[in-house]
C-alpha positions in Angstrom: 139.4 149.4 35.3 141.9 150.6 32.8 142.4 154.3 32.8 145.1 155.3 30.3 144.4 158.9 31.1 145.7 158.5 34.6 149.4 158.3 34.4 151.7 156.2 36.5 152.8 158.9 39.0 149.2 159.9 39.6 148.2 156.2 40.2 151.0 155.9 42.6 149.9 159.0 44.5 146.4 157.7 44.8 147.7 154.3 46.1 149.9 156.0 48.6 147.2 158.3 49.9 144.7 155.4 50.1 147.3 153.6 52.2 147.7 156.6 54.4 144.1 156.6 55.0 144.1 152.9 55.9 146.8 153.5 58.4 145.1 156.5 59.9 142.0 154.4 60.3 143.9 151.5 61.9 145.4 154.1 64.4 141.8 155.2 65.2 143.0 158.8 65.0 140.1 161.1 63.9 142.3 164.0 62.9 144.6 161.8 60.9 141.7 160.1 59.2 140.1 163.5 58.3 143.4 164.8 56.8 144.2 161.6 54.9 140.7 161.4 53.6 140.8 165.1 52.5 144.1 164.4 50.6 142.8 161.3 49.0 139.5 163.0 47.8 141.5 165.9 46.5 143.6 163.5 44.4 140.6 161.7 43.2 138.9 164.9 42.1 142.2 166.0 40.3 142.2 162.6 38.5 138.5 163.0 37.4 137.4 160.1 39.6 134.5 161.7 41.3 131.2 159.9 41.5 129.8 159.4 38.1 132.2 162.1 36.8 129.9 164.7 38.3 131.2 168.0 39.7 131.6 167.7 43.5 128.9 169.6 45.3 129.9 172.4 47.6 127.6 172.5 50.5 127.7 176.3 50.8 127.0 176.8 47.1 124.0 174.4 47.5 122.7 176.3 50.4 122.9 179.6 48.5 121.2 178.1 45.5 118.3 176.9 47.8 118.0 180.3 49.4 118.0 182.1 46.1 115.5 179.7 44.3 112.2 181.3 43.7 109.2 179.9 45.6 106.1 178.6 43.9 102.9 180.6 43.9 101.3 178.2 46.5 104.3 178.2 48.7 103.9 180.1 52.0 107.0 181.4 53.7 105.2 182.9 56.7 103.9 180.0 58.5 
């Protein structure tokens, strides 16, 4: 996929971070995998490479939206 909007340095950073994730997985170190994955996902988001170009969902924001959503007239909250 050709993405002229992603410059050479950014592509390099993505490749390097993806490699760091591969190495962490090969080492079977859950802490390193978590940190490498976080770094890689942050780079992807920064490059606009999130799934379908959609805004990433923050789990806490989603929970608050569910709590604040009005319930339907037929919904019962007490039982």
